[in-house]
N, C-alpha and C positions, 0 to 999 in steps of 0.2 A: 504493499499500499504505500503510495507516494502522492504528496502534495506541494504546491509552491510554498516556500517558507514565507512568502510576503503575506499569505493567506492564513497563516496559523495563528489561531487563538483557541487552541483546544483545551479541554480540561485534562488532556495528557501532555500538556507541555512539560518540557524539561524543568528541572529544579532551578536552573539558571532565570527562568521566566517568572519566578514567584519570590517574595520577601524571603530573606536569609532565614534559615531556622536554626544557625549554628548555635544561637544563646539559649535555645528553648531547652527546658527538662526533657521533652519528648524526642530528643535525639536518640535517647536510649532505645528507641522502638526502631530498630535498624534492618528490619526484613527489607530486602530490596524491592524498590518500586519498579512497576513495569518501565523497562528501558526505552529511551527515546534517543535515536542518533540523529544529530543534526548536521547540516551541510550548508553552503550557501544558496542552494536551489531547492533543496527538498528535505523532508524528513521521513524516515523509515521506521517502522516498528521492528525492533529486534525480533527474529523469528522465535526465540526462546521465551519472549515476554508474554504476558496475558493481555488479550485485546479489551477493548472498551467493554464495560458491562451493560451498556444500553445503547440503543439505536437513536437517541435523540440528545446525546450529549452537545454541549455548546459547540458550535460550528466554527471552522477556521476563521482567522481574522479576515475582515472584509471591509469594503470600502461601504459609504452611505447607502442605505438601501434606495430602490427605485422610488421614484415619486408616487407611483401608482399602486404600491403595496404598503401593508401595514406590519408591525413588528410580528404578528402570527405568520403572514406571508413569508416575511423574511426567514423566519426560523424554519418553515416548511421546506424552503428552498435550499437552505444549506444542511438539512438533516442528514445524518449518517445514514447509510443502508446497512450498516452491521447490525446483525442479530442481537436482540435484547436477551442477555443470559440471567436476569434477575426476576424474582417472582415473589409474590405474597399470597397468603390465604387467611381465611378466618379458622380458629381452632378454639375449643374450650378454654377459658381463662385457667391458667395454672393447672392443665391437664398433664397427667403423669406421662412418661416416656412410652407407656404402651398403649395409650389412646390413638385411635385411628380416625377418629372424627374430624372432618374439615370441610370446608366450604369455600368455594370461589368467592372473591371479591364482587363478582357480578350477580351473585345470588341475593335476594333480598331475605335477609335472616338476622334476627337480632340477640337470639339466645341459644345456647346449645340444646341437644335433645333432653338433657336433664333439668332444663330451665335455668342454667348458670349463665354467667357472662361470657361473651367471646373476647377474644384478643386478635390481633393481626399479627401473623407470624410471618416473618422475612426468612428467605433462604439464606441461612447465615453462611453456610458453606460456600455459596457462590459469592457472597460478599466478602468472604475472608481471602478470597483468590487475589484481592488488592490489600496490600498492607495498610497500616494506619497513617504512613506518611503520603501515600497516594489520596486518601480520602480527605485528610487535612488540606493538601494543596488543591484539590479539586473544589471543595467547599469555598476555600479562601478565594479562589479565582473568580468566583462567581459574585462576590459581595459587590454592591454598588453598581452592577451592570443593569442594562435594560434589555438584555436579550430575552426573549420569550423561553420560557416561563420563569428563567433563573433570576430575574430581578426580586422575586419574592424570597423572603427569608425562609418560607415553607418549601418552595419548589426548587431551591438553589440545593435542597437535600432530596431531591425527587427520588433518587434510587433507594433511599431509605424510607420513603413515605408511600407512594403508590407507583412501584417501578414499572407497571405495564400500561399505565394510562397514557393515551396519545396526547401530546401537547395542545393538540386542537380542542380536546374535550376539557381542557383546565379552565376553570373560572377563578381569576386572581385579580387582587386589587394591589398586587406587589405588596401584600402584608408582611409582617416580621420586620427584621432588620431594626429592632426598637432600642431605644437609648438604654445603655447602662450607665446610670447616673452615680458619679461618685458623690456619696453624701457626706462631703467633708464636714461641714459646719455641724450638721445634726449628730454625726458620729462623735465629734470631738466634745461638743457642748453637753450632750445629754448622755453619752454611753462611754466617753473616754477611749474611743476607737478611732483608728486612722485608716481602716481598710474596709469600710462599709459601702455598699453598693446597692442601689435600688433598680431593678430591671423594669423599666417603664412599659410593660406590655399594653398599657392603655392607650399609649401614643400609636394608634393603629387606625385602619379605615374606618370602624365604626365605634372607636373608643374603648375597645377591650380586648383581652386575649382571646375572646371566643372567635376572633377573625382566623386565627391560626388553624382551627379545628374546622371551621365552617368552609373554608376554601377547598380544603380535602373533600368534605362531605358532598358539598354542591357539585364539585368537579365529577365525582363517581355518579351522583345522580344524573348529571348532563350525559355521561357515558352511558348509562342504563337506558335512558330515554331514546338514545340514539340507537341502542340494541333492541328498542321495541319492547323493553320490560314494562310491566303494567305500573307505572309511576304517573299519576296525574299532577300532583304537587307533593310539597315537603311540609311537614308539620312539626311543631315543637311546644312543649310547655315551657314557660320561661319565667324568671324573676326580673328579667329586663335585658340583660347583655346578650343571652342566646337569641331572643327574638330579632334583636337590632342586626346582628350578624347574619342570621339567616335570611331576613327580609332583603337585606342589602345585595348578597351574594346570589339570591334567587332573581331578584329584580334584574341584575346585570346579566343573568342567563336567559331570561324570560321565562322563568319557571315560577308557577303560583305558588305562594307560601301562606300558611295557615299557622296562626299563633294563638295558643291558650295562655292568657295572663290572669294572675289572681288580682280580682278587683280591689282597688285602692291599696294596694301593697307595694307599689314600684313608684319611683320618680317620675314626673311628667316628661322630663328630658328622655328617659328610657322608653317611655311609653310612646312618644311622638315618633321615634325611629322607625318601627316597623309600619306605622300609619303612613308616614312620609314616603316610604319604600314600595308602598302598595299591597302591604300584606293584608290578609283577611284575619282581623284580630277579634278575637272572642273574649271579653272581660267577663271571667267567670267568678261567681260568688264562693270562692274556696281559697285555700292556701296553694302554695307550689306543689305540695304532695298530692293535693287534690286534682289539680290540673294534670299532673303527670300520670295519675291514674286513669283519667279520662282520655288523655292523647294514646296512652297505650291501647285502651279499648277501641278507640275509633280506628287506629292504624291497623289493627287486626281485622277490621272489616272493611275499609276502604281503600283505594289504591293511593294512600298517602304515605310517603316515606318517612319514617321516624327520626328526627334530627337531634333527639336528646343524647346524652353522654352514654346512655344505655348502649347505642351505637359507637362501636369501638373505632370507626374510621376517624372521628374528631381527634381522638387521643394521638394519632399518628402526626397530626399537624401541631398539636400542642406541644408534643415531645420535642419539636425542633427549637422551640425557646432554650430548652436545657443545652442543645448542641450549640447554639447561638452564643450562650453565656460563656462556654469553653473557649469558642473561636474569639470573643471580645477580650478574653484574658490571655490570649495567644497559646491557647490549647494548655493552660495551668489550671489545676481543679481548685475550686474554692473549698473552703473547709465546711461551710454551712450554707444551705439554701433553704429560705422560709416562705411557705406558700399558704396563702389563705385557703380554707377549706369549706365547701358546702356540700355539693353532690359527690365531691371527692374523686373525680376523673383527673382532675390537673395534678394532683400530687403523684398519682401513678405515672402520669405522662412525663413529668420530670424525671422520675426513676428511670423510666424506659429509655429515655433519650440520653441520660448519663450512662446507664448500663450498655447500651448499644456501642457507645463510644469506647468504653473500657473492653468490651469483647471484640472489638474490631481493631484494637490496638492504637487508637488516637491518644488515649490517657491510660495510666495505670491504676486509678482509683476512682471512686465516685464520692462526692460530698455527703455529709450526714443532712438529713431532710428533716424539716420541722414543718408540721401541719398546724396552722392556727385557726381556731374557731371562735366565733362568737358565743359568749356564756349563755345566751339565750337560745342558740341552736346547736348544741354541742355533743351530739351522740357519740362522735368519734373520740372527744376528749375523755367522755365517761367510760368508754369501752377500753381506753388506753390506761385510765387510772384504776380500773378494776383488774388490770394485768391481763387484758385481751381475755376476759372470760365471755360468756355469751353475750352477743352484741344485742341491745335493745334499742329500738327507735324511741324517739321522744316526739313531743308536741312542740313545735318550734314557735317561740314567742317571738314578737315584733323586735327587730334589731335595725339600727341605722346601717348596718352592713346587709342589705337587703338581698343582695345576690347569693348569699349564703345562708339565708333564713330557710333551712331545710333540716328537717327533723328525721327524715327516712332516706338517706342517701343512696343512690343506686350503685355507686361504686365503692361501697364500703369494704368488699373483700379486697379489690385492687389497692385501696389505701392502706389496708392492714399489711398486704403483701410487701409494698414499696417500703413502708416503715420499718417493718421487721428486717428487711434485706439491706437497709441502709442504717442500721443503729439509729433509727429516727425516734422523734420525741413529738408529742401533741401538747400544746397550750391553748389556753382560752384567754378571752378579753371580755371583761364587762363592758357596758355601754359607756360608763364614764371614762374607762381606761382608753377604749379605742378612739373615743371623740377627743380626749386630750392629746393622744398620740398624734392623731391627723392634724390638730392645731399646732403642736410641736414642730411637726415636719413642714407644715406649711410656712411656719415662721422663719424657717431656714432656707425658703426658696422653692420648695415643692409646692404642689397643689395636687394632693393625693385624694383617694377615695376613701371612705371608711373602712373598705375591706382591707386596704393596704395598713390602715389605722390598727386593725386587729393583728396583722403581722408583726407590725413594729412594737406593739405591746408585748407579743410573745419574746420578741428580741430583746426588750428590756427586762423581761423577767429572767429570762437564761442569763442575759449578761450580769444582773444583780445577783444571781445565785451562784456566779463563777462558772456555770457550765460552758458558755461562750466566752472566750478570753479576749483580752484587749487587743491582741495582734491577729486575732483569728480573720481570715478574709471571709465576710459574710455577704450573702446576697438576699435582699429582700424583695419577692416579687410583687409588683403592684399591678393588679389585674384589670384595673378600670381607670379611665380618666376622671379627675376630680371634678371636671365641668358637668358630669352626669349627675353629680351630688350637690349641687350649689345650695338647695333648700337646706339640706342638714348643716351646711357651714354658716347659713344666714341664721338659723335658729340658734347655733352655738354661739356665735359672736354677739347675738342679740339677747343671749342669756334667757332665751324663751323655752328651755326644755326643762320639764318638771323634774324636780328632785335632782337636778345636776348643778354642780358649782361652776362648771365651765371655767376652769381655772385660768385658761389662757386665752379667753375672749378678748377681742381688740374692737370694740364698738366705736362708731365715729362719735367724736366730741362735738356737741353742740355749741356753737359760739356766735355772739351778735355780730352783726355786718358792720363792725367799724374797727379802725386801725388799732386802737388802743386794746380793745378786747383781743384781737387777734394776736398782737405783739406779747401780751401777757401769757396767753396759752403756750405760744411758741418757746418764749422764754423759759417757761417752766419745763416745758418737753424737752428743749436742747440742754438745759441745765442737769436734768435727770439722765439724760444720754452721754454726757460729757466723760471722758475717761478718768477713772479714779487713779490718783497718783498715791 
């Protein structure tokens, strides 16, 4: 196989085409990568090396695309004709080695024959034909590009997500690639830490991490419809963020979306998103668990594809946030990752992303995971504190962290598995603790959601107890944008929340419209802020 070097911008570029890896800890992973022999006019794969694992890897370097084609057309024109060697399938979650039950991803199935959860299982032996250095360099080469579909933080890891889907079927808003924020002032001022980071997954297309999973699910639905499978629309029960992501991606693909929302239990900002994106919205007089029960009954009778995290496809997209964190740390592993937990799919998705990186040689260990729950909806926390004895669902009470107001989480088994296998911890936050933590974080330049306040509270407790050390590299996952929860912030800073001191409230000061009055209050303010000697 030979191509002009001037056209070469392949995922199989030689190491000289990538940032130096000499200083990285991962140089100890030294299995040979596929060999590329370069010359002035062409490159040729060494006959002893492994060929590309997929037939849609980024095409060679090219000039600006033709005026009459879009980025999909451009990707199609440059697509490799090499055979795809990777695959994935549904299997029962945590099935033993003797299990033979499996399903194609093109089947519409949500549970195993025994009624348990399913998981997406990749052909790890095929993936292991390429060493860790290969995968690191491939993923790094796609960051910041607009080549379809690799400009997405999810689809830049396509081989590990849905390896067999045609790029033409992918529905993407180039989600992911979210900011890993160094929380310098918050860490120093409130925790005595200098290596604290916040992964802002809410800086995304619809304002939450749910975009990462929804691009995968809606892309597969798009494929199923093209295959003439009986799918008329896609439905979900939601506490807000899932419905926003589902409706946006379905709207982009022209697929009907149906949303079940608990009446009067989500913010207006969350409610308006599916409405604006044209979803068929049902406001149901129940809580999330009631909505979830209804949508499962409905999807069993009607050709509506179930989009909740019971569906394991979404977790394939959500796991890429873990891989992205490793990329952003130059493939060094943080000590701790703290994730808010409600329906509990996300904590497992992070575990799965980290674990795949370890098994495929990109890193040599995984971080310890912490799942943080609101005390008003804390079934996992109670289960953990009981020593993992029999799980008991709870009636979720109202919490400002409304997206995790779930008392009977679908992914409880997945979460327990992830925590046990990462030496994990579960913590909780009261309403006052989570709101105070949110206000403290905002006062240092962030603008976080209440769910991130739950995770920060967990961090504070673990730091104060000495479990998390001052020098531990710690990542707090922020799951949604604070702009979705402005009313909770208004209530806090107005001190209008019953039975809450709102210790860090910062209400506006009423002042007369004259120079003297303004000067008086400013002089007092500036005097209070003057450096103390």
